[in-house]
C-alpha positions as CSV (number, residue, x, y, z in Angstrom):
1,M,29.2,-21.5,-86.1
2,P,29.5,-19.3,-89.4
3,P,30.8,-21.0,-92.4
4,S,34.1,-18.5,-92.4
5,T,34.6,-18.6,-88.0
6,A,34.2,-22.9,-88.6
7,R,36.8,-22.7,-91.5
8,I,39.0,-20.7,-89.9
9,D,39.1,-22.5,-86.1
10,R,39.6,-26.1,-88.2
11,A,41.9,-25.7,-90.3
12,R,43.8,-22.3,-89.8
13,K,44.3,-22.3,-85.9
14,T,44.2,-26.3,-85.2
15,R,47.6,-25.7,-87.1
16,I,48.9,-23.0,-85.1
17,Y,48.0,-24.8,-82.3
18,A,49.7,-28.3,-82.8
19,R,52.8,-26.0,-83.9
20,E,53.2,-24.2,-80.8
21,S,52.3,-28.1,-79.2
22,V,49.0,-26.8,-77.3
23,A,47.5,-29.8,-75.2
24,Y,43.4,-29.7,-76.5
25,F,41.0,-27.7,-77.9
26,W,37.2,-27.7,-77.7
27,V,35.3,-26.8,-80.7
28,L,31.9,-25.4,-79.2
29,D,29.1,-25.2,-81.5
30,P,25.8,-23.8,-80.1
31,L,23.1,-24.0,-82.7
32,A,24.0,-28.2,-82.9
33,R,24.5,-28.0,-79.0
34,T,27.6,-29.9,-79.2
35,L,30.6,-29.9,-78.0
36,E,34.3,-31.8,-79.4
37,T,37.2,-31.8,-78.2
38,Y,40.5,-32.9,-79.1
39,R,43.9,-33.6,-77.2
40,L,47.1,-33.3,-79.5
41,A,49.1,-36.5,-80.0
42,D,52.3,-37.2,-81.8
43,G,51.4,-33.7,-83.5
44,R,48.4,-35.1,-84.9
45,W,44.9,-33.7,-83.4
46,V,42.8,-37.1,-81.5
47,L,38.7,-36.4,-81.3
48,M,38.4,-37.7,-77.4
49,A,34.6,-37.0,-76.8
50,T,32.1,-35.7,-78.8
51,Y,29.4,-34.1,-76.3
52,E,25.4,-32.8,-77.1
53,G,22.5,-31.9,-75.2
54,D,22.4,-30.4,-71.8
55,G,23.8,-31.9,-69.4
56,V,27.0,-32.4,-66.9
57,I,30.0,-33.5,-68.7
58,H,33.5,-34.1,-67.3
59,A,35.5,-32.8,-70.3
60,E,39.2,-33.2,-70.3
61,P,41.4,-31.3,-69.7
62,F,38.7,-30.0,-66.8
63,D,37.6,-33.8,-66.9
64,A,38.2,-33.2,-62.3
65,L,35.3,-30.5,-63.1
66,P,32.0,-30.8,-63.4
67,L,30.3,-28.9,-66.5
68,T,26.9,-28.1,-67.4
69,M,26.1,-28.0,-71.1
70,R,23.5,-26.0,-71.0
71,R,25.4,-22.5,-69.9
72,W,26.9,-22.8,-73.1
73,W,23.4,-22.8,-74.9
74,L,22.7,-18.7,-73.7
75,E,19.1,-20.1,-72.7
76,P,17.0,-19.4,-69.2
77,D,18.1,-22.5,-67.0
78,V,14.6,-24.0,-66.6
């Protein structure tokens, strides 16, 4: 993600989300092929997990559903 977007997403937006009691947020970085998942706990963001690669994950709050990370990297399936 471009630096300006990352700065806004990780600083400004997270404060707004916490203020509005949004329970979860995800940071998806298609260049690094990573996903970070956060949960709001006592007004603070807690990193729940960091995923990488192309595999299938079960990430909160959608952990009942298998999610294939490859679909986010904008590459055709092999």
